[in-house]
N, C-alpha and C positions, 0 to 999 in steps of 0.2 A: 471221940469215936474213931476206931481203927478203920483205915481205908486200905483197899488194895485195888488192883485193876484186873478185870477179867475180859475175855473176848466173848461177846455175845454174837451167836451165829444168826445171820439174817439172810433168808433166801431171796435172791433177785433173779428172776428168769429173764434172760436177754437173748433173743435169737436162738441159735442152735447150741450155744455154749453158755454155761453158767458156772460160777464158782462162788465161794462163800465171801460175802461182804462182811468184813469184820469191823465192828464198832466198839471202841474201848470206852468204858465208863466206870466210875467208882461205885462200889457196892459194899455194903456192910457184910462181913463174913457171918453167915448164919450158923446155928448150932448143928443143923443137918443139911445134907446136900439138897439142892433144888433142881427140878427138871427144867430144862430150857427147850422150848418147842418153837422153831422158826420155820415159816413156810409161806408159800404163795401159790395159789391156783388161779388161773386166768382163763379167758375165753380163747386163748391161742392153743395151738398144738403143743404137745408135750416135748420133752419131759418136764413135768412139774416136780418140784423137789420139796421135801420136808427134812429138816435137820433136828436130830435129837441129841442132847448132851446133858450132863449134870454139872452144876457149879461145885466149887470147892466148899468145904465146911470145916468147922472147928474140930469135928470128930472124924474127918476123912482118913481112912486107913491108907497106908503106903501101897504103891503099885509095884508088883514084881515084874521087872523088865530086864531081859538079858542077864539073868543071874543076880540082879541087884534090886533092892527095895528103894523106890524113889517116892518123894512126896513133893507135889507142886500144886499151884493154884489154878492151873489150866483146866478148863472144862473137859470132861471125859465123855467120849461118845457112848450113846445108849444103843445097844445092838439087839437084834432078834425081836424087834417090835413088829406088830401087825397094824398097818394103817389103812383105813378104808375111807372112801368118800361117800357122803350121804346127800341125797337130793330130795328136797321137800320132806325131810324126815324119814326117808327110806334109803337103805344102802344100795349103791350101784352094784348089782349082782355080778360076780365074776371079775370084778376090778379091784385091785389093791396095789399099794406101793410096794416096790421091791427094793431091798437093801443092796446098794451097789458098792458102797464103801462103809466102813464102820461109822454108824450114826447118820449116814446119808441115804435117803430113800427117794426113789423115782417112780413116777406114774405117767404112763402114756395112755390117755383116755381113748376109748374106741370112738366116742362122739364128742364134739366140742361142747364146753359148758355154755349155757344159754343166759342171755341177759334177762333180768327180771325174775330169776329163779333162785331159791334159797339153797345154800350149800354149807356143809360143815365137814370136818374130818373127825374120825374116831380112832384113838390110838390105844392099843392093848399092849401093856408092858407087864409081863408076868401075870399076876392076879389083879392088876390095877387097870382101870379103864378111864381114859381121858377123852374129853370132847372139846372142840373149839365152838364158840358161840355161832349160831347160824347167821349167815350174812347173805343178802340178796346181791347177785351180780349186777353192778351198776350198768346203766345204758347211756350215760352222758360222758363225753370226753371233749378235750380241746384239740387244737391242731398245732403241732410244733413246726417252726421254721428255724433251723439250726444255723449258727454261725460261730466262727472262732476268731480270736485275735491273739497276738503275741505281745506280752508286756514284761517289763522288769519291775521287781518289787523286792522289798526287804522280807526275807523269810528266814526265821531263826537267826543264825549267825551270818547269813549271806546277805549283804546289803544291796546286792544287784543281781538277784536270782532271775533267770529267764523262765517264764512260764506261759503256758497256753491257757486262755480263758474261753471256756465253752458256754455259749448262751443259747437260749431259745426265745424267739419272739412268739409268744403264745397267743393264738386266736381263741378267745374265750368261747365256751359253749353258748348257743343261742337261747339261753334260759337265764332266769334270775335266781341266784342262790341254789341251795340244796345240792351242791356237788363239791367234791373234795379231790384234789389231785396231788400226786407224789411222783417224783422222778428218780430213776436209778440210771446210772451210766456205767457201761462196761467199755473197755478198750481192747483192740486186737491189732497187733502190729507184726510186721515181718522183721525178723532179727537175723542179721548177717553173721553166720558162723565163720570161723577162720578157714580160709581156702588155702590148704597146704599143698604145695607142688607135689604132683604124683605122675607116674608114667602115662596114665590114661587121661590126664587133665580133667579128672572127674570132680565136679564141685561138691561141696557138702550138701546134705539134704536141706529141704526147705524147713523153716522154723517159724511157726505162727504162734505168738504168745497172747494169751488172754489174761486180763487183770482188771482191777477196778482203779480208776485214776484218782478218785477223791472219795474214799469209802466213808468218811465220817461226815460228809455233807448231807444234810437232809433238806431237800427242796420241797416245799409244800405250798399249795394254794387253797384258800378257803373261799368257795364260791359265795358263801353267805355274806361276806364283807365286800364283794365285788359286784356292784349293781350295774354292770356294763355288758349286757348280752352281745356277743360278737365283737367285743372290744379287744384291745391288745394289752399284753402284759409281758415285760421283758424279765427273764429270770436267768441268773448265773447258776448253772447246774453242775459245773465241775471246773476245777483248776488243776493243772498238771505241770510239774517241772519239766523243762525241756532237757532231754538227754539223748543218748545214742539211739533210742527207739524211734526217733524222728528222722533217722537217716533214710528210711524207706517208707512205704505206705503205712499210715497209722490211722486206723479207724476208731471212731467213737460211736458206740451204739446206745441210743437213748430210748429208754422205756418209760413212757408216760402211763401212769397207773391211775385209773379212776377208782377211788376207794370209798369205803363206808365212813360215816362220821366217827364210829368207834375206832377204826384204824387211824384216822386223822388225829384223833385225840391222843392215841398211844404214841404216834410218831412225834407229836408236839412234846410230849413228856420226855421221850428219849432225847430229842434235840436239846431240851433244857438241861438235862443231866450231862450230855456230851459237852455242852458249852459252859458248864459250871466252872467258874474261874478259881474256886477254892477260897474265896474271901470269906470273912466272918459274916457278911451280909447275905451269902448264898443260902438257899434252902439245903438242909442236910441231905446227903445221898440216901436213897431208899430203893428197895426192890420195886421195879415198875411191873405191876401185875398186868398180864396180858389178857387174852380172851379164851384161854384154855383152862379147864377145871377138871378135877378128879370127881367122877360121878359118885364115888362112895365116901369122899372126904372133902367137903366144901371148904374146910379150913386150910388145906394144903395150898401153898403159894407156888404157882407155876409161872415161870418167866417166859417171855417171848410172845409172839403173835402169829396167828395163821390168817393171812389175808385172802379174801375173794375179791378179785379186781378185774376190771376191763382194761386190757392193755393195748396200746398202740405204739409201734416202734418206728424209729427213723434212724438214719445213719449219716455220718459225714466223715470225710477223711482228709488228711494232710499228706503232702509229699515233701521231699527234701527242699524243693524249690519254694515252698511256702514259708520256710523257717528263715528269719532274717539274721540268724546268728551262726557263727562258725561251730561246727560239730566235729569233734575228734572221733576218728574211727578206732575204737579201743580194741577191736578184734582183728585188725589188719595183720597179715603175715609179715614178720620181720626176720630176715635171714640171720641165722646164728642164735635166735631166741629159742630156748629149750621148750619142748612141748608142755612140760609141767609148770612153765612160767606164765602160761596163758590162763586167763580166768576160766573157771568151769563153764560159764555161760558162753564162752567163745568156742568151746569144744563140743558141747552136746546140748541139744534142745531140751533134753530131759532135765537139765539143771534148773529149768523154770518150773514152778509148781503146777502150772496149767498151760500146757502147750501141745502142739500137734505138728506133724509134717504135712498135713493135708490142708489145702486152701478151703475155707468155707465156700459153700455154693454161690454165695452172693459177692464174693471178693472182687471180681472184675466186672460186676454188673452196674455199679454206681458210676 
């Protein structure tokens, strides 16, 4: 069976900022392109995001870019779709997702979504209509108590890699079974741009970088197998190599999601494929069918999942004083070193895929 690797777009809404969490897993190349729908709507304020793209296929035509025809296996964004949210089988009038970037759609609800209420999204792409399966917004969640430690371990070819281990001591809900939890983790850190001498002694602008520290980790808890109401459960929710991003304040924003049983089963399947070692004893790779379907063609395979989840968020940060290792300042100004000899990330915050010069509102409140 021929295998290749694609990037599946999975929406993770964390605080005021969010980017695409990329999970790489093997998938058999189909005869035709397949739609990928990835999204999350929660009980929190927006923006909520939906990502639409299409996989590669054996019959994929080349793409004309900058005067050249190119052919690659990367998913291509789906543009000009109309996405609406439905509550208890009725559309929320006057509210729809807006396309903010190719294939990326945002929605800022007028009113927060409610616990115990059923929601789904409807997607119109040309003459095709897709819907996610209705899900009831959960009302149960646990309580996170975050901590971190610094450890050394063998990672790939590095026998003594320094890494941060992020954990939560979870206080389980005061119920027995019938709940399912998932965690996503985003990071935000201050990046020191090179301070070049100038007549006005003006420093470079601020640079706050957002990213995912451990995007292929899928942390899950199944309440059906934990008969300990109010008990404790320790979970490793992220590991992060220590680098120059730890020279300044480095935040980890943890999003605990209370999800449906269907979403839990989906993420279990994704985790199994992501962790597939490729041995002859492993199950063969297959398209993981999500909860989105074509209303007019039930046989069409649609990848991805749109979650309806109750979200609770916590943050923790490190400073330079927490790191027990020497950290080299790669962007430090060196007299005689030419401007073009500095790394692009030392010269401009825009060199990072998801960055801003503005501090988040919560930056100095923790």
